[in-house]
C-alpha positions in Angstrom: -0.7 2.8 -39.7 -0.9 -0.8 -38.4 1.7 -0.2 -35.6 -0.4 2.7 -34.4 -3.5 0.6 -34.7 -1.9 -2.2 -32.6 -0.9 0.3 -29.9 -4.3 2.0 -29.9 -6.3 -1.3 -29.9 -4.1 -3.0 -27.4 -4.2 0.1 -25.1 -8.0 0.2 -25.1 -8.2 -3.5 -24.3 -5.6 -3.1 -21.6 -7.3 -0.1 -20.1 -10.7 -1.9 -19.9 -9.1 -4.9 -18.3 -7.1 -2.9 -15.8 -10.2 -1.0 -14.7 -12.2 -4.2 -14.3 -9.4 -5.7 -12.2 -9.1 -2.6 -10.0 -12.9 -2.3 -9.5 -13.4 -6.0 -8.8 -10.5 -6.1 -6.3 -11.7 -3.0 -4.5 -15.3 -4.1 -4.4 -14.7 -7.6 -3.3 -11.6 -7.1 -1.1 -10.0 -10.0 -3.0 -7.4 -10.0 -5.7 -8.6 -12.4 -8.3 -5.5 -13.4 -10.2 -7.1 -14.9 -13.3 -8.4 -11.4 -14.2 -4.8 -10.6 -15.0 -4.9 -13.4 -17.6 -8.1 -11.9 -19.0 -6.3 -8.6 -19.3 -3.8 -10.3 -21.6 -6.6 -11.7 -23.7 -8.2 -8.3 -24.0 -4.9 -6.7 -25.0 -4.3 -9.4 -27.6 -7.8 -9.0 -29.1 -7.4 -5.2 -29.1 -4.2 -5.5 -31.0 -5.8 -7.8 -33.6 -8.8 -5.5 -34.0 -6.5 -2.5 -34.3 -4.5 -4.2 -37.1 -7.5 -5.6 -38.9 -6.4 -9.1 -38.0 -3.0 -8.9 -39.8 -1.1 -10.5 -36.9 2.7 -10.9 -36.9 5.5 -11.2 -34.4 5.9 -7.4 -34.0 2.3 -7.0 -33.1 2.6 -9.9 -30.7 5.5 -8.0 -29.1 3.5 -4.9 -28.9 0.7 -6.8 -27.1 3.2 -8.2 -24.6 4.4 -4.7 -23.6 0.9 -3.3 -23.4 -0.3 -6.3 -21.4 2.5 -6.0 -18.8 1.8 -2.2 -18.4 -2.0 -2.9 -18.1 -1.6 -5.7 -15.6 0.8 -3.8 -13.4 -1.3 -0.6 -13.8 -4.5 -2.5 -12.8 -2.8 -4.0 -9.8 -1.3 -0.6 -8.7 -4.8 1.0 -9.1 -6.3 -1.7 -6.9 -3.7 -1.2 -4.2 -4.2 2.5 -4.4 -8.0 2.2 -4.1 -7.6 -0.1 -1.1 -5.1 2.2 0.6 -7.3 5.3 -0.1 -10.3 3.5 1.4 -8.4 2.6 4.5 -7.0 6.1 4.9 -10.3 7.7 4.3 -12.0 5.9 7.2 -11.6 6.0 10.9 -9.7 2.8 11.3 -6.2 4.1 10.6 -6.2 6.9 13.3 -8.1 4.6 15.6 -5.3 2.1 15.3 -2.8 4.9 16.3 -5.0 5.7 19.3 -5.3 2.0 20.2 -1.5 1.7 20.1 -1.2 4.6 22.4 -3.7 3.0 24.9 -1.8 -0.2 24.8 1.5 1.6 25.4 0.1 3.6 28.3 -1.2 0.5 30.0 2.0 -1.4 29.6 4.0 1.6 30.9 1.8 1.7 33.9 2.6 -2.0 34.6 -0.5 -3.6 33.2 0.1 -6.5 30.7 -2.1 -6.2 27.6 -2.8 -9.6 25.9 -3.0 -8.9 22.2 -5.0 -11.2 19.9 -3.0 -13.2 17.3 -2.6 -11.0 14.2 -3.0 -14.0 11.8 -6.6 -14.5 12.9 -7.6 -10.8 12.7 -9.9 -10.0 9.7 -9.9 -6.3 10.5 -7.8 -3.7 12.3 -10.1 -3.6 15.3 -9.7 -7.4 15.8 -6.0 -6.9 16.3 -6.7 -5.3 19.7 -8.5 -6.4 22.8 -12.2 -5.3 22.8 -11.7 -3.0 25.8 -8.7 -1.2 24.1 -10.6 -0.6 20.9 -13.7 0.6 22.8 -11.6 3.1 24.7 -10.0 4.2 21.4 -13.4 4.8 20.0 -14.4 6.9 23.0 -11.2 9.0 22.7 -11.9 9.4 19.0 -15.4 10.7 19.5 -14.0 13.3 21.9 -11.8 14.8 19.2 -12.8 17.9 17.4 -14.3 17.0 13.9 -11.8 19.3 12.1 -8.9 17.5 13.9 -10.5 14.2 13.0 -10.4 15.1 9.3 -6.7 15.9 9.6 -6.1 12.6 11.3 -7.9 10.7 8.6 -5.7 12.3 6.0 -2.5 11.7 8.1 -3.1 9.0 10.8 0.2 9.7 12.6 -1.4 13.0 13.8 -3.5 10.8 16.1 -0.4 10.4 18.2 -0.6 13.2 20.8 3.2 13.3 21.1 3.9 13.4 17.3 5.5 16.8 17.3 7.9 16.1 20.2 8.6 12.7 18.7 9.8 14.4 15.5 12.0 16.8 17.5 13.4 13.9 19.5 14.4 12.1 16.3 16.2 15.3 15.2 17.9 15.4 18.6 19.0 11.8 18.2 20.5 12.7 14.8 22.3 15.7 16.4 23.7 13.6 19.2 25.0 11.0 16.8 26.5 13.5 14.5 28.4 15.0 17.5 29.6 11.5 18.5 27.5 11.4 21.7 26.1 8.1 22.9 22.4 7.6 22.7 21.3 5.3 25.5 18.1 3.8 24.2 15.7 2.0 26.5 15.7 -1.8 26.1 14.2 -2.9 22.8 14.0 0.6 21.4 15.8 2.4 18.6 15.4 5.2 16.1 13.0 3.1 13.9 10.7 1.8 16.7 10.4 4.8 19.1 7.2 6.8 18.8 6.5 8.2 22.3 8.3 9.7 25.3 9.0 6.4 27.2 10.8 5.1 24.1 13.5 7.7 24.1 16.4 8.4 26.4 15.5 10.9 29.1 18.1 13.4 27.9 16.9 13.2 24.3 13.3 13.9 25.3 14.3 16.7 27.6 16.2 18.4 24.8 13.3 18.0 22.4 10.9 19.5 25.0 13.3 22.4 25.5 13.4 23.1 21.8 9.6 22.9 21.5 9.1 25.3 24.5 11.5 27.8 22.9 9.5 28.0 19.7 7.1 30.8 19.1 3.6 29.9 17.9 4.4 31.0 14.3 7.5 28.8 14.4 5.5 25.9 15.7 3.0 26.3 12.9 5.8 26.3 10.3 7.3 23.2 11.9 3.9 21.4 11.9 3.2 22.3 8.3 6.6 20.9 7.2 6.1 17.7 9.2 2.7 17.2 7.6 4.3 17.6 4.2 6.8 15.0 5.1 4.1 12.7 6.3 2.3 13.1 2.9 5.5 11.9 1.2 5.6 9.0 3.6 2.1 8.0 2.5 3.4 7.7 -1.0 6.2 5.5 0.3 3.6 3.4 2.1 1.7 2.9 -1.2 4.9 1.8 -2.9 5.6 -0.6 -0.1 2.1 -2.0 0.0 2.2 -2.5 -3.8 5.4 -4.5 -3.6 4.1 -6.5 -0.7 1.0 -7.4 -2.6 2.9 -9.6 -5.1 2.9 -13.4 -4.5 4.3 -16.4 -6.3 0.9 -16.8 -8.0 1.3 -13.4 -9.7 4.1 -14.8 -11.7 1.8 -17.5 -13.0 -1.0 -15.1 -14.0 1.3 -12.5 -15.5 3.0 -15.2 -17.4 -0.3 -16.4 -18.8 -1.4 -12.9 -19.6 1.8 -12.2 -21.5 1.7 -15.5 -23.5 -2.0 -15.0 -24.3 -1.5 -11.4 -25.4 1.4 -12.4 -27.6 -0.3 -15.3 -29.3 -3.5 -13.4 -29.9 -1.7 -10.2 -31.1 0.5 -12.3 -33.4 -2.4 -14.2 -34.8 -1.2 -17.6 -33.3 -3.2 -20.2 -31.5 -3.8 -19.2 -27.9 -3.0 -22.7 -26.8 0.1 -24.4 -28.5 -1.0 -27.0 -31.0 0.6 -29.9 -29.3 -1.1 -29.0 -26.0 -4.4 -28.3 -27.8 -4.3 -31.8 -29.3 -3.7 -33.4 -26.0 -6.6 -31.6 -24.5 -9.1 -32.1 -27.4 -8.1 -35.7 -28.2 -7.3 -37.5 -24.9 -5.5 -40.8 -25.4 -7.7 -43.9 -25.7 -7.0 -47.2 -24.1 
């Protein structure tokens, strides 16, 4: 039963550590890397308790596997909570509206000086104050039910989202037929998100297809697009999770794994030679 005890004890320790890491990261807004090291310690202790302190290399290996799962699980949960909080608020759709305002002004010939992104501590600070203020006013004018939909799926805050989707399909059709797609300067399939970003013939075809749809057909089309957007939100979570890793994560995960192994196996947490050098500094 000791292998099962190792798994059970280590899993309990890992779960506690992962929850602590996710809650601390979500509450503070900071990812405190050394908590990952602590997760390794909790897993190792859990394995030892679950095996009544018997130790052994196999139990150390069990602790390593559980520690890795717990650390990655805690980090994923923290990123998920952060993304959920962002998506649940007004900032995400407000950002889409602010982007629309900036695009409208620039298309009208007005240059919009954008603040440096590296100094922005929030989404609103990434836009000029007057742009954000206008975005807030537009947001307040939107029906509350529509606001809820936009909070869940921020791209819906783009008033041209349905035609943009159709325009993307038209681009794909043109390319499959071997027809040239003459994009405006600086635009392509990935960056286009409003009428001015598409070739005139592409947008005209998209408008024609939209006008030809009945209301039931439009409802079906919108529902399918919203489903696709929900899948895109999961892809965003995966991307955000991968982007959250830094070089320091390697250090903390490494320490977590080593600590979990040594505690689970019943070894010294700190190698004896290193421990001696720390406890008994050389004398002169």
